[in-house]
C-alpha positions as CSV (number, residue, x, y, z in Angstrom):
1,M,7.4,12.6,-8.3
2,K,10.4,10.9,-7.6
3,D,12.2,14.1,-6.2
4,L,8.8,14.5,-3.6
5,A,9.0,10.4,-2.9
6,D,12.7,10.9,-2.4
7,K,11.9,13.8,0.1
8,I,9.1,12.2,2.0
9,A,11.6,9.1,2.5
10,M,14.3,11.4,4.0
11,A,12.3,12.9,6.2
12,Y,10.8,9.8,7.6
13,Y,14.7,8.6,8.3
14,E,15.3,11.9,9.6
15,H,12.1,11.9,12.1
16,S,12.4,8.2,13.3
17,E,14.2,6.5,16.0
18,L,15.1,2.6,16.8
19,I,14.1,1.4,20.2
20,Y,15.4,-1.6,22.0
21,E,12.4,-3.7,23.3
22,E,13.8,-4.6,26.5
23,D,10.5,-6.4,27.7
24,D,10.8,-8.9,24.2
25,P,14.3,-10.1,23.8
26,F,15.8,-12.0,21.2
27,T,16.0,-15.7,22.3
28,F,18.6,-17.9,20.9
29,G,17.1,-21.1,20.1
30,P,19.0,-24.5,18.8
31,I,21.3,-24.3,15.7
32,R,22.4,-26.8,13.2
33,V,26.3,-27.5,13.5
34,V,28.2,-29.1,10.3
35,K,30.2,-31.5,12.4
36,E,33.2,-32.2,9.9
37,G,35.7,-29.0,10.2
38,A,33.7,-27.7,13.5
39,V,35.5,-25.5,15.6
40,K,34.9,-25.2,19.4
41,F,35.0,-22.0,21.5
42,A,35.4,-21.2,25.1
43,N,33.4,-18.1,25.2
44,S,31.0,-18.1,22.3
45,L,27.0,-18.8,22.9
46,Y,27.4,-22.1,21.3
47,P,30.0,-24.6,21.9
48,Q,31.0,-25.0,18.5
49,Y,30.3,-23.6,15.0
50,G,30.8,-25.5,11.6
51,K,32.3,-24.2,7.9
52,L,33.8,-21.0,9.1
53,G,35.6,-19.1,6.5
54,T,39.2,-18.5,6.8
55,E,38.8,-14.8,7.8
56,E,35.5,-15.8,9.7
57,L,37.4,-18.1,12.0
58,A,40.0,-16.0,12.8
59,F,37.7,-13.0,14.1
60,A,35.7,-15.7,15.8
61,K,39.3,-16.7,17.8
62,G,40.4,-13.3,18.4
63,L,36.7,-12.4,19.9
64,D,37.0,-15.8,21.9
65,A,40.7,-14.8,23.4
66,A,39.4,-11.7,24.4
67,N,36.6,-13.3,26.8
68,V,33.7,-11.9,25.2
69,I,30.6,-13.7,24.4
70,W,29.9,-13.7,21.0
71,H,28.0,-16.0,18.6
72,R,27.7,-16.2,14.8
73,N,24.7,-15.9,13.1
74,P,23.0,-18.9,10.8
75,V,23.3,-17.9,7.5
76,S,19.7,-17.9,6.8
77,G,19.2,-15.3,9.4
78,G,19.3,-15.0,13.0
79,W,19.4,-11.8,15.3
80,S,18.9,-8.6,13.2
81,I,19.0,-5.2,13.2
82,P,16.6,-2.8,11.7
83,L,17.8,-0.2,9.4
84,L,16.8,3.2,9.2
85,T,18.1,4.4,6.1
86,P,17.5,4.5,2.6
87,G,17.7,1.5,0.1
88,D,16.9,-2.3,-0.3
89,T,18.6,-3.6,3.0
90,T,15.9,-3.2,5.6
91,N,18.0,-5.5,8.3
92,F,21.6,-6.0,9.0
93,F,22.3,-9.2,10.0
94,P,25.7,-9.5,11.7
95,G,27.7,-12.4,11.1
């Protein structure tokens, strides 16, 4: 029975595709920023972010220096990309 369920799931993934809904774009709303230790950026969607880890801060500074508009997802979610892969994770939340 498990083999059959795995085959059905794989057929679903192989014959499915994700399509971007241009008529329903994601809207970025307000975020809470911990002011203590917050870092200001020139090219981020929001003027500053707080509680960045060492690697995360280095990456954010690199994005900012590249003059690309970027944003950091909040820990509790935010913008996500649906995944069409087997497993327990249905969405990817870029940091």
